[in-house]
C-alpha positions, 0 to 999 in steps of 0.5 A: 500500500502507498503511504499518503502524505500526512495531509491526505490522511483524512480524519474520520468522524467514525470508523468505516466498515471493513469492506468500505475501508478496503475500497477507500484505501485502494481508491486512495492508493490509485489516485496517488499512483496516478500522480494526482495533485493532493487537492484533487485527491482530497476532493475525490476522497470526499466524494467517495466518503459521502457516497459511502454514507449516502449508499450505507457503505454498499458502493460495490453494487452501484450502477454507473447511473447511480454514481453519476447522478451522486457526483452531480448532485454533490457538486451541485450542493457544493456550488450552492454552499460556495455561493452563500 
């Protein structure tokens, strides 16, 4: 497993279920191996955590449509918060 910089070790408000934590860590490793910028990794990690909460951490069986709708919805919510 790739060691992420300390600022990318996102604090958790509660522990993730084991199956989600494995996917989450794999996702972070993949982004780091692709040499993405730290802010990009943080943003993608935030989306994955939010999707985990929204779908009760059962993200393995999501369809592409569900993923797209979730990401679009979250981006819209973020845009509204930034404007306020």
